[in-house]
C-alpha positions in Angstrom: -22.8 19.0 -27.9 -23.6 15.3 -29.0 -23.5 14.0 -32.7 -27.2 14.5 -33.9 -26.1 11.7 -37.5 -27.7 8.7 -38.1 -26.7 5.4 -36.7 -25.5 4.7 -40.7 -23.3 7.3 -40.9 -19.2 7.3 -40.5 -18.1 10.3 -39.2 -14.5 10.9 -40.3 -11.7 10.0 -38.1 -8.3 10.3 -37.4 -5.4 9.0 -34.4 -3.4 11.3 -32.7 -1.1 9.2 -30.0 3.5 8.6 -30.0 4.6 6.1 -32.6 5.1 3.7 -29.9 1.2 4.1 -28.1 0.1 3.9 -32.1 2.1 0.0 -31.8 1.2 -1.1 -28.4 -2.6 -0.5 -28.7 -3.6 -0.4 -31.8 -3.6 -3.5 -33.5 -4.3 -5.1 -36.9 -8.0 -6.2 -35.5 -8.5 -2.9 -33.2 -7.6 -1.0 -36.2 -10.0 -2.6 -38.8 -12.9 -2.7 -35.8 -12.3 1.1 -35.9 -12.9 0.9 -39.6 -15.5 -0.3 -39.5 -17.4 2.5 -37.8 -15.3 5.6 -38.8 -14.2 7.1 -41.8 -10.1 6.6 -40.5 -7.3 8.9 -41.7 -4.7 7.2 -43.5 -1.5 5.5 -40.8 1.0 6.8 -39.3 -0.8 8.2 -36.3 -0.5 12.3 -35.9 2.6 12.8 -33.4 3.0 16.1 -34.7 0.1 18.9 -35.3 2.4 21.3 -37.0 3.0 19.4 -39.8 1.1 19.7 -43.3 0.1 16.2 -43.7 -1.6 16.2 -39.7 -2.6 19.9 -41.3 -4.1 18.1 -44.3 -6.2 15.4 -41.9 -6.9 17.9 -39.4 -8.8 19.3 -41.9 -12.0 17.5 -41.7 -11.4 15.3 -38.6 -14.1 15.2 -36.9 -13.1 12.8 -33.8 -9.6 12.6 -32.9 -8.6 9.0 -31.2 -5.6 9.9 -29.1 -3.3 7.6 -27.1 -0.4 7.9 -24.8 2.0 10.8 -26.3 -0.6 12.8 -27.6 0.3 16.7 -28.3 -1.8 19.0 -27.0 -5.0 19.7 -28.9 -4.8 23.6 -28.0 -6.5 26.5 -30.0 -4.3 26.7 -32.9 -4.6 22.9 -33.6 -8.7 23.4 -33.6 -7.7 26.6 -36.1 -6.8 23.3 -38.3 -9.7 20.8 -37.1 -12.5 22.8 -37.5 -15.2 20.2 -37.9 -13.7 18.3 -34.5 -16.5 17.7 -32.1 -15.3 14.7 -30.2 -12.0 13.1 -28.6 -11.8 9.8 -27.9 -8.6 9.0 -25.9 -7.5 5.2 -26.0 -6.2 5.8 -22.2 -6.7 6.9 -18.9 -6.2 10.8 -17.7 -6.9 13.0 -20.9 -5.4 16.7 -18.5 -1.7 16.1 -20.7 -3.6 16.8 -24.6 -7.5 18.1 -23.8 -6.8 21.7 -23.5 -9.2 24.4 -22.3 -9.7 25.7 -25.9 -11.2 22.1 -26.3 -14.1 22.7 -23.3 -14.5 26.2 -24.5 -15.5 24.5 -28.1 -17.6 21.7 -26.2 -15.6 19.3 -27.8 -17.0 15.9 -26.3 -14.3 14.0 -24.7 -14.1 10.1 -23.4 -11.2 8.5 -21.5 -11.4 4.2 -21.3 -9.7 5.0 -17.8 -12.6 2.8 -16.6 -11.2 0.0 -18.4 -7.3 0.9 -17.6 -8.9 0.4 -13.9 -9.8 -3.1 -14.3 -5.9 -4.9 -14.2 -4.7 -2.1 -11.6 -7.8 -3.4 -9.1 -6.8 -6.8 -10.0 -2.9 -6.3 -9.5 -4.0 -4.6 -5.8 -6.9 -7.8 -5.3 -3.6 -9.7 -5.7 -1.3 -7.8 -3.2 -3.9 -7.4 -0.5 -3.9 -11.6 -0.4 -0.7 -12.4 -1.1 0.2 -9.8 1.5 -2.4 -11.7 4.0 -0.6 -15.0 4.1 3.6 -13.2 4.0 3.7 -15.0 0.6 6.3 -13.1 -0.4 8.1 -13.5 2.3 7.8 -16.7 3.4 8.6 -17.8 0.1 11.3 -16.0 0.6 12.4 -18.4 3.5 11.7 -21.1 1.8 14.6 -20.8 -0.7 17.0 -19.5 1.8 16.1 -22.5 4.5 15.3 -25.3 2.2 12.6 -26.0 4.8 8.8 -25.8 5.6 7.8 -23.3 7.8 5.3 -25.0 10.8 2.1 -24.0 9.4 0.2 -24.6 12.7 2.2 -22.2 14.7 1.9 -19.5 12.4 0.5 -16.0 14.0 -3.3 -15.1 14.4 -2.1 -11.6 11.9 -1.1 -13.5 9.1 -4.2 -15.0 7.0 -6.6 -13.1 5.2 -10.0 -14.4 7.3 -11.6 -10.5 8.7 -9.0 -8.4 7.5 -9.9 -5.3 7.2 -8.5 -3.1 4.0 -8.6 0.7 4.2 -9.9 2.0 0.5 -8.3 5.6 0.3 -10.1 7.4 -2.7 -13.6 5.7 -4.1 -11.8 6.4 -7.5 -12.7 4.3 -11.0 -9.9 1.8 -9.5 -10.7 2.0 -5.7 -14.5 1.3 -7.0 -13.1 -1.8 -8.7 -11.2 -2.7 -6.0 -14.1 -2.5 -3.5 -16.0 -4.9 -6.2 -13.8 -7.5 -6.0 -13.3 -7.6 -1.9 -16.8 -8.9 -1.8 -16.5 -12.0 -2.3 -13.7 -12.0 0.6 -14.5 -12.3 4.3 -13.1 -8.8 5.0 -14.1 -6.0 6.2 -13.5 -2.9 4.3 -13.3 1.1 5.6 -13.0 3.7 2.9 -11.9 7.0 3.3 -13.0 9.8 0.8 -14.2 12.7 1.6 -16.6 13.2 -2.0 -18.5 10.1 -0.8 -22.1 10.1 1.4 -23.0 7.5 4.5 -25.7 6.8 2.0 -23.7 6.3 -1.5 -20.8 4.6 1.2 -23.8 2.2 2.3 -24.7 0.9 -0.8 -20.9 0.7 -1.6 -20.8 -2.4 1.2 -18.4 -0.1 3.3 -18.0 1.8 6.5 -17.0 5.6 5.8 -14.2 6.5 8.2 -11.8 9.4 9.2 -8.9 9.4 7.1 -6.9 9.3 11.0 -9.3 5.8 11.3 -8.3 4.8 8.3 -5.1 4.1 8.7 -5.4 3.4 12.4 -7.7 0.9 12.2 -7.1 -1.1 8.9 -4.5 -3.9 8.7 -4.2 -3.1 5.0 -4.1 0.7 3.1 -4.3 0.7 -0.6 -4.3 4.1 -1.9 -6.0 5.2 -5.2 -6.1 8.6 -4.9 -5.0 10.9 -7.9 -2.4 13.3 -7.3 -3.8 16.9 -7.2 -2.4 19.7 -5.3 -4.3 18.7 -2.1 -3.0 15.0 -2.3 -0.2 16.0 -2.3 2.3 14.5 0.6 -1.7 13.2 2.0 -0.3 10.2 3.5 2.0 12.5 6.2 4.7 10.8 8.6 1.6 11.1 11.6 -0.6 8.4 9.2 1.7 6.0 8.5 2.7 6.2 12.3 -0.8 5.6 13.0 -0.5 2.0 11.1 -1.0 -0.9 12.9 2.2 -3.1 13.4 3.0 -5.2 10.4 -0.1 -3.6 8.6 0.5 -3.3 4.8 0.5 0.3 2.6 0.1 -0.5 -1.3 0.3 2.4 -3.9 -0.7 2.1 -7.1 -1.6 5.8 -7.6 1.3 8.3 -7.4 4.2 8.2 -5.7 3.9 11.5 -4.6 0.8 11.1 -2.9 3.0 9.6 0.1 5.8 11.9 2.1 8.3 9.1 0.7 10.9 10.3 3.2 8.8 9.1 6.5 7.2 6.0 4.5 10.8 5.1 4.2 12.2 5.8 7.8 9.1 3.7 8.6 9.9 0.8 6.5 13.1 0.8 8.1 11.9 0.7 11.4 10.4 -2.6 10.5 7.0 -2.0 11.7 5.0 -1.6 8.6 5.5 -2.8 5.2 4.2 -2.2 1.9 3.9 -2.4 -1.6 4.7 0.2 -4.2 4.0 0.2 -7.8 4.9 4.1 -7.8 7.6 5.5 -6.0 8.4 9.5 -6.2 10.7 9.5 -8.2 9.3 7.1 -10.2 11.6 5.3 -10.9 13.7 5.8 -7.7 17.7 6.4 -7.8 19.7 3.2 -7.6 21.3 4.1 -4.4 17.4 4.9 -2.5 17.1 3.7 0.7 13.7 1.9 -0.3 15.3 -0.7 -2.3 17.3 -1.9 0.5 14.1 -2.1 2.9 13.5 -6.2 2.5 9.5 -5.7 4.0 9.3 -3.5 0.5 8.3 -5.0 -2.7 9.0 -2.2 -5.5 6.8 -3.2 -8.7 7.6 -1.2 -12.2 5.0 0.4 -12.6 3.5 -2.8 -13.8 -0.1 -2.2 -12.4 -2.0 -0.1 -15.5 -2.5 -2.1 -18.6 -0.1 -4.2 -20.5 0.4 -6.2 -23.1 -2.8 -8.3 -24.1 -4.6 -6.1 -21.6 -4.0 -2.7 -24.2 -6.4 -4.7 -26.1 -9.2 -3.6 -23.9 -8.3 -0.2 -23.6 -8.6 -0.6 -27.9 -12.5 -2.4 -27.3 -13.6 0.1 -25.2 -12.8 3.4 -27.6 -13.9 1.3 -30.8 -17.4 1.4 -28.5 -17.6 4.9 -27.8 -16.5 5.7 -31.6 -19.5 3.3 -32.7 -21.8 5.2 -29.9 -21.0 8.8 -31.1 -21.5 7.8 -34.6 -24.7 6.8 -33.8 -26.0 9.9 -31.9 -26.0 7.7 -28.5 -22.7 9.9 -26.9 -20.8 8.4 -24.9 -20.6 5.6 -22.2 -17.1 6.9 -20.4 -17.5 10.7 -20.4 -14.9 13.0 -19.1 -16.7 16.4 -17.6 -14.8 19.6 -17.4 -16.5 20.3 -14.0 -14.9 17.0 -12.8 -11.9 17.7 -13.8 -9.8 19.0 -10.5 -11.0 15.6 -8.7 -9.6 12.6 -11.8 -6.0 12.2 -12.0 
């Protein structure tokens, strides 16, 4: 159901998220902007729905602005929130707190996943370009030897001209990576069984099979959500099919990749990897991946951090304003799409 309130109406809203998330995402400016479009319940944010202050705040809450650390909004919580009609999430996935009871009531849900996709896509683009020039490896050699390499003697594999980039899944992030790659002289392949040939053409990519993606690409960038069907999707066989010196970039979830197979493949030196996620995440201190010089492992930093968190709050404020005006959400989460979302 959609709000039918006049544009001037300010819905009653409350914050529900962990204290750390509230402090990081909701700056004083963000809170002030939110207070302009809704009647915001007093702080602090709700971190436990069972307390008396939480029950009191929920009694007349129409919009719940959630974030990392929000407890599940189950049937018991909804019983204490008879007026609740919308959830606006200041992060990506809503799986951890939006329950079947919310969907059954018809609560409308919005997520800032689109805003969080941009820094991940930017990280991915940067790593594609850096790996093409072998920047990190060559910088390490330069630091060690203090002698510049012969730029005219670099092999034809070095560089980004007409490089082939394979995108695994046209998710929000995958699509943003495709968009960011458009100005570059690169060929972009896509494997996503839910994208038609016509849609792939509109995206400016060539659809290929899963095996074809790994066989033809100089870089494979993983953007598929972690679902039962995608666990271990990047298998030993697919890794073995990659071109010599090809690069695997994973900013999705570590378990999408068969990590034992990846470790074994990297230890041969045949391919390279950029891993912002692992399985487990983080890796144990003694894991052999740490010793693979051809693997760049970053501490799950591709998503929104620092000033990028403000983008999430800004999107949430706009969504609350739209809902209050009766315009619906620009970034709705649909129940029927949950099986395909992270």
